[in-house]
Biopython code that builds the backbone (N, CA, C, O; Angstrom):
import numpy as np
from Bio.PDB.StructureBuilder import StructureBuilder

atoms = [
    (1, "UNK", "N", (-20.086, -24.610, -14.722)),
    (1, "UNK", "CA", (-20.007, -24.384, -13.291)),
    (1, "UNK", "C", (-20.085, -22.885, -13.043)),
    (1, "UNK", "O", (-19.350, -22.109, -13.654)),
    (2, "UNK", "N", (-20.973, -22.482, -12.150)),
    (2, "UNK", "CA", (-21.082, -21.087, -11.771)),
    (2, "UNK", "C", (-20.073, -20.805, -10.666)),
    (2, "UNK", "O", (-20.072, -21.469, -9.629)),
    (3, "UNK", "N", (-19.228, -19.829, -10.892)),
    (3, "UNK", "CA", (-18.212, -19.444, -9.919)),
    (3, "UNK", "C", (-18.545, -18.081, -9.334)),
    (3, "UNK", "O", (-19.071, -17.205, -10.019)),
    (4, "UNK", "N", (-18.233, -17.921, -8.070)),
    (4, "UNK", "CA", (-18.334, -16.620, -7.432)),
    (4, "UNK", "C", (-17.022, -16.333, -6.739)),
    (4, "UNK", "O", (-16.503, -17.157, -5.986)),
    (5, "UNK", "N", (-16.496, -15.152, -7.004)),
    (5, "UNK", "CA", (-15.299, -14.698, -6.316)),
    (5, "UNK", "C", (-15.720, -13.698, -5.252)),
    (5, "UNK", "O", (-16.442, -12.740, -5.529)),
    (6, "UNK", "N", (-15.262, -13.934, -4.038)),
    (6, "UNK", "CA", (-15.475, -13.024, -2.923)),
    (6, "UNK", "C", (-14.175, -12.278, -2.689)),
    (6, "UNK", "O", (-13.103, -12.882, -2.671)),
    (7, "UNK", "N", (-14.265, -10.979, -2.512)),
    (7, "UNK", "CA", (-13.063, -10.205, -2.249)),
    (7, "UNK", "C", (-13.389, -8.754, -1.991)),
    (7, "UNK", "O", (-14.526, -8.376, -1.708)),
    (8, "UNK", "N", (-12.346, -7.960, -2.100)),
    (8, "UNK", "CA", (-12.444, -6.511, -1.942)),
    (8, "UNK", "C", (-11.899, -5.908, -3.231)),
    (8, "UNK", "O", (-10.781, -6.209, -3.651)),
    (9, "UNK", "N", (-12.697, -5.064, -3.842)),
    (9, "UNK", "CA", (-12.388, -4.567, -5.181)),
    (9, "UNK", "C", (-11.003, -3.938, -5.311)),
    (9, "UNK", "O", (-10.350, -4.115, -6.339)),
    (10, "UNK", "N", (-10.539, -3.211, -4.301)),
    (10, "UNK", "CA", (-9.256, -2.523, -4.456)),
    (10, "UNK", "C", (-8.064, -3.351, -3.983)),
    (10, "UNK", "O", (-6.947, -2.837, -3.929)),
    (11, "UNK", "N", (-8.276, -4.618, -3.640)),
    (11, "UNK", "CA", (-7.194, -5.512, -3.214)),
    (11, "UNK", "C", (-6.391, -5.951, -4.442)),
    (11, "UNK", "O", (-6.962, -6.444, -5.414)),
    (12, "UNK", "N", (-5.085, -5.774, -4.398)),
    (12, "UNK", "CA", (-4.230, -6.134, -5.532)),
    (12, "UNK", "C", (-4.308, -7.621, -5.867)),
    (12, "UNK", "O", (-4.304, -7.987, -7.042)),
    (13, "UNK", "N", (-4.377, -8.467, -4.872)),
    (13, "UNK", "CA", (-4.454, -9.905, -5.121)),
    (13, "UNK", "C", (-5.767, -10.265, -5.804)),
    (13, "UNK", "O", (-5.792, -11.105, -6.703)),
    (14, "UNK", "N", (-6.849, -9.636, -5.385)),
    (14, "UNK", "CA", (-8.140, -9.867, -6.026)),
    (14, "UNK", "C", (-8.084, -9.386, -7.478)),
    (14, "UNK", "O", (-8.591, -10.059, -8.377)),
    (15, "UNK", "N", (-7.480, -8.243, -7.702)),
    (15, "UNK", "CA", (-7.347, -7.737, -9.076)),
    (15, "UNK", "C", (-6.586, -8.717, -9.954)),
    (15, "UNK", "O", (-6.982, -8.968, -11.092)),
    (16, "UNK", "N", (-5.496, -9.274, -9.435)),
    (16, "UNK", "CA", (-4.700, -10.245, -10.201)),
    (16, "UNK", "C", (-5.512, -11.502, -10.490)),
    (16, "UNK", "O", (-5.476, -12.022, -11.605)),
    (17, "UNK", "N", (-6.240, -11.990, -9.500)),
    (17, "UNK", "CA", (-7.039, -13.191, -9.690)),
    (17, "UNK", "C", (-8.161, -12.967, -10.704)),
    (17, "UNK", "O", (-8.420, -13.824, -11.549)),
    (18, "UNK", "N", (-8.815, -11.825, -10.618)),
    (18, "UNK", "CA", (-9.886, -11.525, -11.575)),
    (18, "UNK", "C", (-9.327, -11.379, -12.985)),
    (18, "UNK", "O", (-9.941, -11.837, -13.948)),
    (19, "UNK", "N", (-8.169, -10.746, -13.108)),
    (19, "UNK", "CA", (-7.531, -10.601, -14.421)),
    (19, "UNK", "C", (-7.158, -11.975, -14.983)),
    (19, "UNK", "O", (-7.315, -12.226, -16.178)),
    (20, "UNK", "N", (-6.661, -12.865, -14.113)),
    (20, "UNK", "CA", (-6.297, -14.210, -14.562)),
    (20, "UNK", "C", (-7.538, -14.928, -15.084)),
    (20, "UNK", "O", (-7.512, -15.498, -16.174)),
    (21, "UNK", "N", (-8.623, -14.904, -14.313)),
    (21, "UNK", "CA", (-9.848, -15.573, -14.743)),
    (21, "UNK", "C", (-10.363, -14.986, -16.054)),
    (21, "UNK", "O", (-10.768, -15.721, -16.955)),
    (22, "UNK", "N", (-10.346, -13.659, -16.154)),
    (22, "UNK", "CA", (-10.818, -13.007, -17.381)),
    (22, "UNK", "C", (-9.966, -13.416, -18.580)),
    (22, "UNK", "O", (-10.502, -13.715, -19.647)),
    (23, "UNK", "N", (-8.646, -13.431, -18.412)),
    (23, "UNK", "CA", (-7.764, -13.774, -19.535)),
    (23, "UNK", "C", (-7.898, -15.244, -19.928)),
    (23, "UNK", "O", (-7.656, -15.602, -21.080)),
    (24, "UNK", "N", (-8.280, -16.091, -18.982)),
    (24, "UNK", "CA", (-8.479, -17.512, -19.263)),
    (24, "UNK", "C", (-9.898, -17.802, -19.749)),
    (24, "UNK", "O", (-10.226, -18.942, -20.079)),
    (25, "UNK", "N", (-10.736, -16.769, -19.791)),
    (25, "UNK", "CA", (-12.108, -16.954, -20.249)),
    (25, "UNK", "C", (-12.988, -17.693, -19.256)),
    (25, "UNK", "O", (-13.954, -18.350, -19.643)),
    (26, "UNK", "N", (-12.653, -17.585, -17.975)),
    (26, "UNK", "CA", (-13.433, -18.257, -16.930)),
    (26, "UNK", "C", (-14.461, -17.270, -16.381)),
    (26, "UNK", "O", (-14.114, -16.303, -15.703)),
    (27, "UNK", "N", (-15.720, -17.529, -16.683)),
    (27, "UNK", "CA", (-16.800, -16.639, -16.227)),
    (27, "UNK", "C", (-16.981, -16.783, -14.725)),
    (27, "UNK", "O", (-16.875, -17.877, -14.171)),
    (28, "UNK", "N", (-17.255, -15.663, -14.083)),
    (28, "UNK", "CA", (-17.472, -15.683, -12.637)),
    (28, "UNK", "C", (-18.271, -14.458, -12.221)),
    (28, "UNK", "O", (-18.237, -13.413, -12.870)),
    (29, "UNK", "N", (-18.984, -14.619, -11.128)),
    (29, "UNK", "CA", (-19.662, -13.497, -10.500)),
    (29, "UNK", "C", (-18.713, -12.940, -9.452)),
    (29, "UNK", "O", (-17.752, -13.602, -9.060)),
    (30, "UNK", "N", (-18.981, -11.728, -9.000)),
    (30, "UNK", "CA", (-18.113, -11.100, -8.012)),
    (30, "UNK", "C", (-18.943, -10.585, -6.850)),
    (30, "UNK", "O", (-19.983, -9.956, -7.041)),
    (31, "UNK", "N", (-18.465, -10.861, -5.638)),
    (31, "UNK", "CA", (-19.126, -10.402, -4.412)),
    (31, "UNK", "C", (-18.104, -9.615, -3.608)),
    (31, "UNK", "O", (-17.138, -10.182, -3.099)),
    (32, "UNK", "N", (-18.314, -8.326, -3.495)),
    (32, "UNK", "CA", (-17.412, -7.471, -2.713)),
    (32, "UNK", "C", (-17.874, -7.513, -1.264)),
    (32, "UNK", "O", (-18.863, -6.876, -0.901)),
    (33, "UNK", "N", (-17.145, -8.274, -0.430)),
    (33, "UNK", "CA", (-17.601, -8.401, 0.942)),
    (33, "UNK", "C", (-17.292, -7.195, 1.796)),
    (33, "UNK", "O", (-17.721, -7.136, 2.948)),
    (34, "UNK", "N", (-16.569, -6.242, 1.271)),
    (34, "UNK", "CA", (-16.386, -4.974, 1.983)),
    (34, "UNK", "C", (-17.683, -4.164, 1.890)),
    (34, "UNK", "O", (-18.079, -3.495, 2.845)),
    (35, "UNK", "N", (-18.335, -4.233, 0.728)),
    (35, "UNK", "CA", (-19.578, -3.489, 0.511)),
    (35, "UNK", "C", (-20.811, -4.312, 0.889)),
    (35, "UNK", "O", (-21.731, -3.797, 1.524)),
    (36, "UNK", "N", (-20.829, -5.581, 0.503)),
    (36, "UNK", "CA", (-22.025, -6.406, 0.691)),
    (36, "UNK", "C", (-21.946, -7.295, 1.929)),
    (36, "UNK", "O", (-22.938, -7.923, 2.302)),
    (37, "UNK", "N", (-20.799, -7.355, 2.559)),
    (37, "UNK", "CA", (-20.646, -8.183, 3.747)),
    (37, "UNK", "C", (-20.579, -9.660, 3.405)),
    (37, "UNK", "O", (-20.640, -10.058, 2.242)),
    (38, "UNK", "N", (-20.453, -10.445, 4.435)),
    (38, "UNK", "CA", (-20.472, -11.899, 4.291)),
    (38, "UNK", "C", (-21.120, -12.441, 5.563)),
    (38, "UNK", "O", (-20.826, -11.982, 6.666)),
    (39, "UNK", "N", (-21.998, -13.413, 5.394)),
    (39, "UNK", "CA", (-22.759, -13.886, 6.552)),
    (39, "UNK", "C", (-22.050, -15.021, 7.289)),
    (39, "UNK", "O", (-21.126, -15.649, 6.773)),
    (40, "UNK", "N", (-22.515, -15.257, 8.504)),
    (40, "UNK", "CA", (-21.915, -16.277, 9.366)),
    (40, "UNK", "C", (-22.014, -17.674, 8.748)),
    (40, "UNK", "O", (-21.025, -18.407, 8.784)),
    (41, "UNK", "N", (-23.159, -18.079, 8.182)),
    (41, "UNK", "CA", (-23.201, -19.421, 7.593)),
    (41, "UNK", "C", (-22.174, -19.615, 6.465)),
    (41, "UNK", "O", (-21.578, -20.686, 6.347)),
    (42, "UNK", "N", (-21.972, -18.596, 5.651)),
    (42, "UNK", "CA", (-20.982, -18.694, 4.576)),
    (42, "UNK", "C", (-19.584, -18.845, 5.156)),
    (42, "UNK", "O", (-18.846, -19.754, 4.776)),
    (43, "UNK", "N", (-19.218, -17.957, 6.075)),
    (43, "UNK", "CA", (-17.903, -18.049, 6.717)),
    (43, "UNK", "C", (-17.729, -19.380, 7.444)),
    (43, "UNK", "O", (-16.664, -19.992, 7.379)),
    (44, "UNK", "N", (-18.763, -19.819, 8.128)),
    (44, "UNK", "CA", (-18.692, -21.089, 8.848)),
    (44, "UNK", "C", (-18.414, -22.254, 7.898)),
    (44, "UNK", "O", (-17.663, -23.170, 8.233)),
    (45, "UNK", "N", (-19.019, -22.210, 6.723)),
    (45, "UNK", "CA", (-18.772, -23.249, 5.721)),
    (45, "UNK", "C", (-17.333, -23.254, 5.248)),
    (45, "UNK", "O", (-16.719, -24.311, 5.105)),
    (46, "UNK", "N", (-16.793, -22.054, 5.003)),
    (46, "UNK", "CA", (-15.392, -21.962, 4.575)),
    (46, "UNK", "C", (-14.467, -22.479, 5.671)),
    (46, "UNK", "O", (-13.527, -23.226, 5.399)),
    (47, "UNK", "N", (-14.739, -22.078, 6.906)),
    (47, "UNK", "CA", (-13.901, -22.495, 8.034)),
    (47, "UNK", "C", (-14.021, -24.003, 8.255)),
    (47, "UNK", "O", (-13.021, -24.660, 8.544)),
    (48, "UNK", "N", (-15.221, -24.560, 8.124)),
    (48, "UNK", "CA", (-15.403, -25.999, 8.290)),
    (48, "UNK", "C", (-14.629, -26.776, 7.227)),
    (48, "UNK", "O", (-14.071, -27.836, 7.508)),
    (49, "UNK", "N", (-14.597, -26.245, 6.010)),
    (49, "UNK", "CA", (-13.929, -26.942, 4.905)),
    (49, "UNK", "C", (-12.407, -26.801, 4.947)),
    (49, "UNK", "O", (-11.688, -27.753, 4.642)),
    (50, "UNK", "N", (-11.915, -25.622, 5.321)),
    (50, "UNK", "CA", (-10.482, -25.341, 5.199)),
    (50, "UNK", "C", (-9.765, -25.083, 6.513)),
    (50, "UNK", "O", (-8.535, -25.106, 6.564)),
    (51, "UNK", "N", (-10.522, -24.837, 7.577)),
    (51, "UNK", "CA", (-9.920, -24.447, 8.850)),
    (51, "UNK", "C", (-9.816, -22.934, 8.933)),
    (51, "UNK", "O", (-9.576, -22.266, 7.927)),
    (52, "UNK", "N", (-9.997, -22.392, 10.133)),
    (52, "UNK", "CA", (-9.980, -20.932, 10.288)),
    (52, "UNK", "C", (-8.613, -20.350, 9.949)),
    (52, "UNK", "O", (-8.510, -19.199, 9.523)),
    (53, "UNK", "N", (-7.562, -21.149, 10.140)),
    (53, "UNK", "CA", (-6.211, -20.660, 9.879)),
    (53, "UNK", "C", (-6.013, -20.311, 8.403)),
    (53, "UNK", "O", (-5.238, -19.413, 8.077)),
    (54, "UNK", "N", (-6.708, -21.014, 7.516)),
    (54, "UNK", "CA", (-6.589, -20.757, 6.084)),
    (54, "UNK", "C", (-7.446, -19.578, 5.638)),
    (54, "UNK", "O", (-7.161, -18.962, 4.611)),
    (55, "UNK", "N", (-8.481, -19.260, 6.390)),
    (55, "UNK", "CA", (-9.432, -18.222, 5.979)),
    (55, "UNK", "C", (-9.128, -16.870, 6.619)),
    (55, "UNK", "O", (-9.357, -15.834, 5.995)),
    (56, "UNK", "N", (-8.626, -16.857, 7.830)),
    (56, "UNK", "CA", (-8.319, -15.606, 8.528)),
    (56, "UNK", "C", (-6.975, -15.069, 8.058)),
    (56, "UNK", "O", (-5.961, -15.764, 8.118)),
    (57, "UNK", "N", (-6.977, -13.842, 7.595)),
    (57, "UNK", "CA", (-5.756, -13.190, 7.106)),
    (57, "UNK", "C", (-5.036, -12.518, 8.269)),
    (57, "UNK", "O", (-5.277, -11.352, 8.579)),
    (58, "UNK", "N", (-4.153, -13.275, 8.902)),
    (58, "UNK", "CA", (-3.423, -12.742, 10.053)),
    (58, "UNK", "C", (-2.258, -11.849, 9.646)),
    (58, "UNK", "O", (-1.674, -11.177, 10.495)),
    (59, "UNK", "N", (-1.911, -11.832, 8.360)),
    (59, "UNK", "CA", (-0.804, -11.003, 7.897)),
    (59, "UNK", "C", (-1.259, -9.588, 7.533)),
    (59, "UNK", "O", (-0.424, -8.700, 7.359)),
    (60, "UNK", "N", (-2.547, -9.373, 7.419)),
    (60, "UNK", "CA", (-3.064, -8.080, 6.993)),
    (60, "UNK", "C", (-3.021, -7.024, 8.078)),
    (60, "UNK", "O", (-2.915, -7.328, 9.266)),
    (61, "UNK", "N", (-3.104, -5.786, 7.645)),
    (61, "UNK", "CA", (-3.031, -4.666, 8.585)),
    (61, "UNK", "C", (-4.230, -4.610, 9.527)),
    (61, "UNK", "O", (-4.097, -4.155, 10.663)),
    (62, "UNK", "N", (-5.392, -5.061, 9.076)),
    (62, "UNK", "CA", (-6.570, -5.029, 9.939)),
    (62, "UNK", "C", (-6.366, -5.945, 11.137)),
    (62, "UNK", "O", (-6.626, -5.551, 12.274)),
    (63, "UNK", "N", (-5.901, -7.166, 10.886)),
    (63, "UNK", "CA", (-5.663, -8.096, 11.987)),
    (63, "UNK", "C", (-4.517, -7.611, 12.870)),
    (63, "UNK", "O", (-4.624, -7.636, 14.096)),
    (64, "UNK", "N", (-3.446, -7.181, 12.266)),
    (64, "UNK", "CA", (-2.287, -6.727, 13.052)),
    (64, "UNK", "C", (-2.633, -5.535, 13.921)),
    (64, "UNK", "O", (-2.000, -5.331, 14.956)),
    (65, "UNK", "N", (-3.621, -4.741, 13.532)),
    (65, "UNK", "CA", (-4.024, -3.567, 14.296)),
    (65, "UNK", "C", (-4.955, -3.870, 15.459)),
    (65, "UNK", "O", (-5.285, -2.975, 16.237)),
    (66, "UNK", "N", (-5.378, -5.109, 15.584)),
    (66, "UNK", "CA", (-6.261, -5.472, 16.695)),
    (66, "UNK", "C", (-5.516, -5.409, 18.027)),
    (66, "UNK", "O", (-4.301, -5.601, 18.077)),
    (67, "UNK", "N", (-6.245, -5.142, 19.091)),
    (67, "UNK", "CA", (-5.633, -5.239, 20.420)),
    (67, "UNK", "C", (-5.176, -6.682, 20.663)),
    (67, "UNK", "O", (-5.772, -7.625, 20.143)),
    (68, "UNK", "N", (-4.129, -6.839, 21.448)),
    (68, "UNK", "CA", (-3.594, -8.175, 21.725)),
    (68, "UNK", "C", (-4.653, -9.114, 22.296)),
    (68, "UNK", "O", (-4.641, -10.311, 22.010)),
    (69, "UNK", "N", (-5.556, -8.585, 23.091)),
    (69, "UNK", "CA", (-6.605, -9.421, 23.686)),
    (69, "UNK", "C", (-7.489, -10.046, 22.600)),
    (69, "UNK", "O", (-7.940, -11.182, 22.747)),
    (70, "UNK", "N", (-7.737, -9.313, 21.517)),
    (70, "UNK", "CA", (-8.554, -9.848, 20.422)),
    (70, "UNK", "C", (-7.800, -10.909, 19.625)),
    (70, "UNK", "O", (-8.415, -11.807, 19.050)),
    (71, "UNK", "N", (-6.484, -10.808, 19.589)),
    (71, "UNK", "CA", (-5.669, -11.771, 18.842)),
    (71, "UNK", "C", (-5.409, -13.045, 19.639)),
    (71, "UNK", "O", (-5.043, -14.069, 19.063)),
    (72, "UNK", "N", (-5.592, -12.992, 20.944)),
    (72, "UNK", "CA", (-5.277, -14.136, 21.803)),
    (72, "UNK", "C", (-6.404, -15.159, 21.793)),
    (72, "UNK", "O", (-7.581, -14.813, 21.695)),
    (73, "UNK", "N", (-6.022, -16.406, 21.896)),
    (73, "UNK", "CA", (-6.992, -17.487, 22.048)),
    (73, "UNK", "C", (-7.950, -17.655, 20.889)),
    (73, "UNK", "O", (-9.125, -17.960, 21.091)),
    (74, "UNK", "N", (-7.463, -17.460, 19.684)),
    (74, "UNK", "CA", (-8.363, -17.572, 18.536)),
    (74, "UNK", "C", (-8.686, -19.038, 18.272)),
    (74, "UNK", "O", (-7.807, -19.900, 18.241)),
    (75, "UNK", "N", (-9.961, -19.285, 18.085)),
    (75, "UNK", "CA", (-10.454, -20.573, 17.629)),
    (75, "UNK", "C", (-11.408, -20.283, 16.471)),
    (75, "UNK", "O", (-11.548, -19.136, 16.048)),
    (76, "UNK", "N", (-12.050, -21.308, 15.971)),
    (76, "UNK", "CA", (-12.928, -21.116, 14.811)),
    (76, "UNK", "C", (-14.035, -20.106, 15.083)),
    (76, "UNK", "O", (-14.298, -19.238, 14.251)),
    (77, "UNK", "N", (-14.679, -20.209, 16.228)),
    (77, "UNK", "CA", (-15.795, -19.303, 16.542)),
    (77, "UNK", "C", (-15.318, -17.859, 16.639)),
    (77, "UNK", "O", (-15.965, -16.951, 16.116)),
    (78, "UNK", "N", (-14.190, -17.647, 17.306)),
    (78, "UNK", "CA", (-13.668, -16.282, 17.444)),
    (78, "UNK", "C", (-13.216, -15.732, 16.093)),
    (78, "UNK", "O", (-13.425, -14.553, 15.805)),
    (79, "UNK", "N", (-12.602, -16.571, 15.266)),
    (79, "UNK", "CA", (-12.170, -16.137, 13.932)),
    (79, "UNK", "C", (-13.371, -15.715, 13.092)),
    (79, "UNK", "O", (-13.322, -14.700, 12.398)),
    (80, "UNK", "N", (-14.448, -16.493, 13.155)),
    (80, "UNK", "CA", (-15.657, -16.153, 12.397)),
    (80, "UNK", "C", (-16.238, -14.834, 12.889)),
    (80, "UNK", "O", (-16.667, -14.009, 12.082)),
    (81, "UNK", "N", (-16.258, -14.627, 14.186)),
    (81, "UNK", "CA", (-16.759, -13.372, 14.748)),
    (81, "UNK", "C", (-15.919, -12.196, 14.266)),
    (81, "UNK", "O", (-16.463, -11.166, 13.867)),
    (82, "UNK", "N", (-14.599, -12.341, 14.299)),
    (82, "UNK", "CA", (-13.706, -11.267, 13.839)),
    (82, "UNK", "C", (-13.920, -10.965, 12.354)),
    (82, "UNK", "O", (-14.011, -9.802, 11.963)),
    (83, "UNK", "N", (-13.999, -12.016, 11.527)),
    (83, "UNK", "CA", (-14.142, -11.824, 10.080)),
    (83, "UNK", "C", (-15.513, -11.263, 9.712)),
    (83, "UNK", "O", (-15.633, -10.504, 8.750)),
    (84, "UNK", "N", (-16.544, -11.627, 10.465)),
    (84, "UNK", "CA", (-17.876, -11.082, 10.210)),
    (84, "UNK", "C", (-17.894, -9.593, 10.521)),
    (84, "UNK", "O", (-18.472, -8.801, 9.777)),
    (85, "UNK", "N", (-17.256, -9.219, 11.626)),
    (85, "UNK", "CA", (-17.234, -7.816, 12.031)),
    (85, "UNK", "C", (-16.365, -6.976, 11.101)),
    (85, "UNK", "O", (-16.681, -5.820, 10.821)),
    (86, "UNK", "N", (-15.269, -7.563, 10.624)),
    (86, "UNK", "CA", (-14.333, -6.830, 9.759)),
    (86, "UNK", "C", (-13.920, -7.736, 8.600)),
    (86, "UNK", "O", (-12.912, -8.435, 8.694)),
    (87, "UNK", "N", (-14.689, -7.732, 7.511)),
    (87, "UNK", "CA", (-14.406, -8.623, 6.383)),
    (87, "UNK", "C", (-13.012, -8.454, 5.779)),
    (87, "UNK", "O", (-12.548, -9.338, 5.057)),
    (88, "UNK", "N", (-12.339, -7.344, 6.057)),
    (88, "UNK", "CA", (-10.975, -7.172, 5.563)),
    (88, "UNK", "C", (-10.042, -8.232, 6.135)),
    (88, "UNK", "O", (-8.944, -8.429, 5.615)),
    (89, "UNK", "N", (-10.459, -8.916, 7.194)),
    (89, "UNK", "CA", (-9.628, -9.952, 7.801)),
    (89, "UNK", "C", (-9.756, -11.300, 7.100)),
    (89, "UNK", "O", (-9.087, -12.260, 7.482)),
    (90, "UNK", "N", (-10.600, -11.380, 6.086)),
    (90, "UNK", "CA", (-10.734, -12.626, 5.329)),
    (90, "UNK", "C", (-9.633, -12.659, 4.277)),
    (90, "UNK", "O", (-9.439, -11.697, 3.534)),
    (91, "UNK", "N", (-8.913, -13.779, 4.224)),
    (91, "UNK", "CA", (-7.892, -13.937, 3.192)),
    (91, "UNK", "C", (-8.598, -13.919, 1.846)),
    (91, "UNK", "O", (-9.668, -14.509, 1.695)),
    (92, "UNK", "N", (-8.016, -13.255, 0.886)),
    (92, "UNK", "CA", (-8.692, -13.099, -0.389)),
    (92, "UNK", "C", (-7.763, -13.368, -1.561)),
    (92, "UNK", "O", (-6.537, -13.326, -1.465)),
    (93, "UNK", "N", (-8.436, -13.649, -2.679)),
    (93, "UNK", "CA", (-9.867, -13.850, -2.887)),
    (93, "UNK", "C", (-10.306, -15.233, -2.422)),
    (93, "UNK", "O", (-9.491, -16.126, -2.192)),
    (94, "UNK", "N", (-11.620, -15.378, -2.291)),
    (94, "UNK", "CA", (-12.225, -16.685, -2.050)),
    (94, "UNK", "C", (-13.025, -16.999, -3.310)),
    (94, "UNK", "O", (-13.889, -16.224, -3.721)),
    (95, "UNK", "N", (-12.728, -18.137, -3.909)),
    (95, "UNK", "CA", (-13.401, -18.537, -5.141)),
    (95, "UNK", "C", (-14.191, -19.805, -4.859)),
    (95, "UNK", "O", (-13.635, -20.820, -4.439)),
    (96, "UNK", "N", (-15.506, -19.730, -5.099)),
    (96, "UNK", "CA", (-16.351, -20.891, -4.832)),
    (96, "UNK", "C", (-17.129, -21.278, -6.085)),
    (96, "UNK", "O", (-17.447, -20.448, -6.937)),
    (97, "UNK", "N", (-17.415, -22.550, -6.159)),
    (97, "UNK", "CA", (-18.219, -23.104, -7.244)),
    (97, "UNK", "C", (-18.615, -24.509, -6.853)),
    (97, "UNK", "O", (-18.369, -24.928, -5.721)),
    (98, "UNK", "N", (-19.221, -25.243, -7.760)),
    (98, "UNK", "CA", (-19.643, -26.611, -7.467)),
    (98, "UNK", "C", (-18.420, -27.457, -7.105)),
    (98, "UNK", "O", (-17.587, -27.758, -7.959)),
    (99, "UNK", "N", (-18.327, -27.831, -5.837)),
    (99, "UNK", "CA", (-17.205, -28.647, -5.383)),
    (99, "UNK", "C", (-15.870, -27.934, -5.345)),
    (99, "UNK", "O", (-14.829, -28.586, -5.258)),
    (100, "UNK", "N", (-15.873, -26.614, -5.408)),
    (100, "UNK", "CA", (-14.635, -25.846, -5.451)),
    (100, "UNK", "C", (-14.637, -24.783, -4.362)),
    (100, "UNK", "O", (-15.613, -24.052, -4.192)),
    (101, "UNK", "N", (-13.537, -24.706, -3.633)),
    (101, "UNK", "CA", (-13.331, -23.650, -2.648)),
    (101, "UNK", "C", (-11.843, -23.361, -2.599)),
    (101, "UNK", "O", (-11.065, -24.162, -2.081)),
    (102, "UNK", "N", (-11.449, -22.218, -3.138)),
    (102, "UNK", "CA", (-10.051, -21.796, -3.137)),
    (102, "UNK", "C", (-9.928, -20.485, -2.378)),
    (102, "UNK", "O", (-10.747, -19.581, -2.546)),
    (103, "UNK", "N", (-8.905, -20.386, -1.545)),
    (103, "UNK", "CA", (-8.648, -19.146, -0.808)),
    (103, "UNK", "C", (-7.254, -18.674, -1.179)),
    (103, "UNK", "O", (-6.298, -19.449, -1.167)),
    (104, "UNK", "N", (-7.149, -17.389, -1.511)),
    (104, "UNK", "CA", (-5.882, -16.832, -1.959)),
    (104, "UNK", "C", (-5.739, -17.016, -3.461)),
    (104, "UNK", "O", (-6.574, -17.657, -4.099)),
    (105, "UNK", "N", (-4.683, -16.454, -4.015)),
    (105, "UNK", "CA", (-4.459, -16.565, -5.457)),
    (105, "UNK", "C", (-3.038, -17.027, -5.727)),
    (105, "UNK", "O", (-2.067, -16.373, -5.348)),
    (106, "UNK", "N", (-2.942, -18.162, -6.387)),
    (106, "UNK", "CA", (-1.680, -18.677, -6.889)),
    (106, "UNK", "C", (-1.931, -19.045, -8.350)),
    (106, "UNK", "O", (-2.726, -19.945, -8.622)),
    (107, "UNK", "N", (-1.276, -18.375, -9.291)),
    (107, "UNK", "CA", (-1.549, -18.637, -10.710)),
    (107, "UNK", "C", (-1.443, -20.115, -11.082)),
    (107, "UNK", "O", (-2.237, -20.612, -11.881)),
    (108, "UNK", "N", (-0.462, -20.821, -10.503)),
    (108, "UNK", "CA", (-0.297, -22.231, -10.854)),
    (108, "UNK", "C", (-1.478, -23.075, -10.373)),
    (108, "UNK", "O", (-1.849, -24.043, -11.036)),
    (109, "UNK", "N", (-2.064, -22.727, -9.245)),
    (109, "UNK", "CA", (-3.244, -23.444, -8.751)),
    (109, "UNK", "C", (-4.462, -23.147, -9.632)),
    (109, "UNK", "O", (-5.237, -24.051, -9.946)),
    (110, "UNK", "N", (-4.627, -21.901, -10.023)),
    (110, "UNK", "CA", (-5.728, -21.548, -10.913)),
    (110, "UNK", "C", (-5.551, -22.276, -12.242)),
    (110, "UNK", "O", (-6.522, -22.788, -12.799)),
    (111, "UNK", "N", (-4.317, -22.329, -12.759)),
    (111, "UNK", "CA", (-4.064, -23.007, -14.049)),
    (111, "UNK", "C", (-4.388, -24.493, -13.945)),
    (111, "UNK", "O", (-4.921, -25.072, -14.891)),
    (112, "UNK", "N", (-4.074, -25.121, -12.810)),
    (112, "UNK", "CA", (-4.385, -26.541, -12.635)),
    (112, "UNK", "C", (-5.887, -26.756, -12.474)),
    (112, "UNK", "O", (-6.419, -27.780, -12.904)),
    (113, "UNK", "N", (-6.562, -25.805, -11.863)),
    (113, "UNK", "CA", (-8.005, -25.911, -11.615)),
    (113, "UNK", "C", (-8.797, -25.631, -12.891)),
    (113, "UNK", "O", (-9.836, -26.245, -13.132)),
    (114, "UNK", "N", (-8.300, -24.705, -13.704)),
    (114, "UNK", "CA", (-9.004, -24.303, -14.937)),
    (114, "UNK", "C", (-8.080, -24.483, -16.134)),
    (114, "UNK", "O", (-7.627, -23.500, -16.719)),
    (115, "UNK", "N", (-7.793, -25.742, -16.506)),
    (115, "UNK", "CA", (-6.898, -25.950, -17.644)),
    (115, "UNK", "C", (-7.534, -25.422, -18.934)),
    (115, "UNK", "O", (-8.744, -25.515, -19.141)),
    (116, "UNK", "N", (-6.691, -24.878, -19.773)),
    (116, "UNK", "CA", (-7.189, -24.362, -21.057)),
    (116, "UNK", "C", (-7.516, -25.528, -21.963)),
    (116, "UNK", "O", (-6.784, -26.516, -22.022)),
    (117, "UNK", "N", (-8.639, -25.397, -22.677)),
    (117, "UNK", "CA", (-9.032, -26.490, -23.560)),
    (117, "UNK", "C", (-8.355, -26.413, -24.902)),
    (117, "UNK", "O", (-8.585, -27.266, -25.759)),
]
sb = StructureBuilder()
sb.init_structure("model")
sb.init_model(0)
sb.init_chain("A")
sb.init_seg("    ")
for serial, (resi, resn, name, xyz) in enumerate(atoms, 1):
    if name == "N":
        sb.init_residue(resn, " ", resi, " ")
    sb.init_atom(name, np.array(xyz, "f"), 0.0, 1.0, " ", f" {name:<3s}", serial, name[0])
structure = sb.get_structure()
């Protein structure tokens, strides 16, 4: 299975997730959405599968720094617009593969998803 991790290189959570995958011998590609961006169809797919609430990082400083008007009345379309404009608002990392979509990093979830042989 080809895996791609989406994230921001200097994010501590992304670093931990990448280190976990590397130590478990799980090959993956990396897409830095701070540098390379992320397109609307990709974000729309994540939001359709998991809901915008799971994909939008409302705890981060980028979201918290928004004007109140931008934070009000968020729905899927508005969340996608915000995340496209400022990818730092995407919860990270996002790990995708054949039939796999994980957002965030929890070692126990990664261990269950990629059991050691």
